[in-house]
N, C-alpha and C positions, 0 to 999 in steps of 0.2 A: 504493499499496501503507500511505502514511503516511498517517491520518484525524488532524485537528486534534483537539486536544487543550485542553478548558476546564476551567475551574475545578469544574464543575457534573460532570465527570464521575468524582469520586470525592468522597467525603464528609468523608476523611481530608485533617488540616493533614499537611506534610511540610513537614522539613528545605530541600528540595530544591527551588528556584524555578522558576516554569512556563520561564525561559528552559533552565535546565540539565537540564529533561525533554522541550522541544521538540529539545534540539541533540542528545541521547541518541538521540530517537530516527529525529532525520534522519540520525544516523550511520549505521543499521544497516542489511546485507542484509537483502534479501528470508527470508534461511534465518537469520534471527537472533532471537529476543523478548526485550525487555526489559522487566523486572520490578522493581518496587517489594518492598522484603521491610519489613514492620512488626510488630514484635513487641512485645507489650505486657506486663505484669504483672496480677496478680488486680482491683489496683485502676486498672486502663483507662491507666498511663501507660506511655508510649513508655520501654522499653528498648535497643529496638535497631532504626537505621533505615539501609537503604543501597540503592544502586540498583547493577543490574548486567543483563547480556544475557547467554542461552543461545542455542547453537546448536541449531534444529531445524531436523526435516525441516517440507513444507508439508503433509504427510500429518495429523502431529501438531497443525501448529495448528488446521487445519480439524478434528476432533477436538473438541478444547478448545472451539471456537467453536460446535459442536454440544452436547457434553455441560452446557455451563455457560453458557447463554444469560444468564446476569445475573450478576453480581459479589455479587450477596445469596446465588443457588445456589451459587456457587465458595465462599464464605465456610461455609453451612449443611455443606457436604460436608469442607471443613477441621476445621468443628467436630467433626463425626462422628468423623473420622480419630483428631482429638485424647482426645476420650472414649473412645475404645478403645485409645488406649496408655494413658490413667489408670488403666484400670479393669484393666491385668497385674497379677498376685500379683505380691510384693514379690520372692520367689525370683527369677522373669524378670527383672523389671527387675533384680536382680542380675549376674546373667549377662549381660545386655548392658551393663552398667557394665563387666563384668571385659573388653571385647573394646576398652575406649578408657581413652585416656589422661585423664590427671586433669582436663587441661586443658579436652581434650573435653567433658568431662562437666561440668564446670561450666558451658563457652560454649552446650550446646545445652538441658540440663536444668533447668539452677539458674533459680529465679522461674518455672517452669511452672505449680508448683501446691506449696501445706504439704506433702504427704505425701510425694511426688518431694522433697524439700527434704530433707526429714525422713531419708532413707534416703540421701540424698550424705552428710547432715552423720554419720551414723553408717557409714557406710563410712570418711571421712576421718578418724575419732576411733579407727578400731580401731590 
């Protein structure tokens, strides 16, 4: 199940060494999936980077492999999801923010885009 990981596997620079990534991959069981999360701001600067693992069923892994044949397809899908979120009206975003604590709002939404930053600033200015 453990496939060799090379530097050519992904085009992103990461603060994790290849040894750390390989060690994480070697330590997981068949029902777990390792992930590297990289979040950047509008300028392309990396602001959040983390590595972890999640438990998933084999069917979900197979579905993911069949659904996204390449990282490019996965990124396009993710970008479409984000753009749909960003087009929500302000009123709905205010309702969503109403269910979250201030630290969660900042962690999840700050620096997503300028419009949402203005909405968050307006909430905290009230």
